[in-house]
N, C-alpha and C positions, 0 to 999 in steps of 0.2 A: 503495498500501500504506500508507504514512502518512497517505495520506488516509482514510483507512477507520478506521486507528487511530483521529484524529483526532477524525472522525465520530461516533464509538465513545464514546468518552473523553467526548466534549461530551453527547452524548443521556443518558449515567449521571448525569450532572450535573447535566442539566435536569430528569431526572426525578426525585432526592433534593432540587431545589430547589420543582419544582411539587408536593411532594407533601406538605407541611407547615402544618398548618392553623392558627400561626402566622403575623405580620407577621413580615418581617425584624428584626434589625438593621440596620445599616449598616457596611460597616469603611471607612476611611479611606485612601486611600494617595494617595500625591504626584504632582500635576499635572501635566503633561507639557509644556513651554517654548509660548508665545504665538508662533505662526506663520503663513503665509495657511492651513495646513491647520488649523491649531487654535487659530479665533478665540479671541479675548480677548472674558469675559463681559461681556454688556449690562450697561450702569453704571446705568440706573433698574431695573430685572428680573432684574438678577444672574444671568441667565440664557446660559448658550451656545447662539448660534443650533444648532438643529440637537441640543440633546444630551436626556436625559432628567433628571429631576431628580425626587426624594424618593421614597416608597415606591411599587412600582407592584405588588406583589403577587410580590415578588421575582425579576423577569424582565429586568431591566432595571439596566443600571451607567447614571451619572450625571455630573454634573459640580452640585454642590453650589454656592452664591454665594459661597462661601467658597475658592473656585478649587482641591476637592479634590475627587479624583474618588473619590464612595462607588460600592459593590456589596455585595448579599448577601453575610453570611459562606458558604453552599455554592460560590462561585463561585470559592474564593482554592483557591491552588495551591500542591501541598508542604506541605499539613498533615503532621506525622506524629504527632500524637495517640495516644493508647488510648482503648479501647474505653469508652463510658462505661457504667458498671454499670447494669444491670436487676433488684436486688436482689426487689422484685415477682415478676418472673418467673422469676427461680430460683426462687425458694420456692416456685413453684405447681409448679411444673417437678417438683421435689423432691418436695414431699409427695405430685402423681399417681402419679408413680415409684415412691414407697412403698404406694401403695396398688395399682399395678399393675392395677387394673381396667379401668379407660376408656379402651383405646389412641387410641382420635380426642378424647379430649382432652388426652391426655398428646401425640400430635400436632399438634394447633393450639399448644396453648403454646410448642413447640419454633417452630412457622410465625408464633407474635407475637415469640418472642426475636427471629427470625430476620428479620423486618421490623422492629426496632428494631434491631437494628444493623446491616442493610443501609441506612438512614436516619439512622447517627448523621454527624454531622455534623463533630465533633472528630477523630474518627476517621480516618487515614487510609483511602485504598478500598485499598491491598493489605491492612490489616486489618482491617476491615468488613466488602470481599466476602468474605473468606475464614470470615472469622468466619460470615457469613450462609448461606453454602454448606453450612457442617456442618450448624448447625441447619436446613436445611429436608431436606439429607437425612436424617438423624436421624428428622424427622418426619411425611418417607416409609415411611422405614422401621414405625414405629408401623401408619402409614395411609398405604397406596398410593395412593388416591384423594381424599385432599388436594389441595385445587387451589390454595389460599394458596400452600404450599408447591413442589410442580410447578412452579406459572408464575413464582415468584420466583428460584425454583431452572434452569430452563430461560433464564428471564433472562439471570440473572449471565453462564453457559456460554455462551451465543450470543455473549455483549462481549466475552468471551476468547478463545471461536474467534473471532472477525472480528480481535479486535486479534495473532491471532497467536502467543496466551502460553498457556502448556501450562494446560491445568483445575487448581487445588488439589484436593489430594488428600483 
């Protein structure tokens, strides 16, 4: 049961890390002590045997020649930041709702904001997935056939179910 939770969490982090179009910025953390299982860097190249270093599309961690472990920011655990503001999407939603004519456009705006929130690295998973789920549900109220909102809503709910967690309302 814990294995399923771990796999679902890792899948969600992998999705979030792999969907960005920018090169990742790496975060340095302390390197473990040198042991037989954890060899010291080669003095000529600075590389640790069997390690990955440098930007690799945000998918791998590695050890920098200085001896620090580097990893993409999306892989950090325990972040507790708030949602990144989305003023352009908020304004677009507000304008479209005031006009009230094109329900598909309103749904698309909510789906876009939900996607941005779902991929928000600084926000903690508890905050960003709850907010994204709310936006996807709102989008589906305006347009039940909105594929982006439906697909992402189903994915988030599936992950909650796989972790045996209640789906936020």
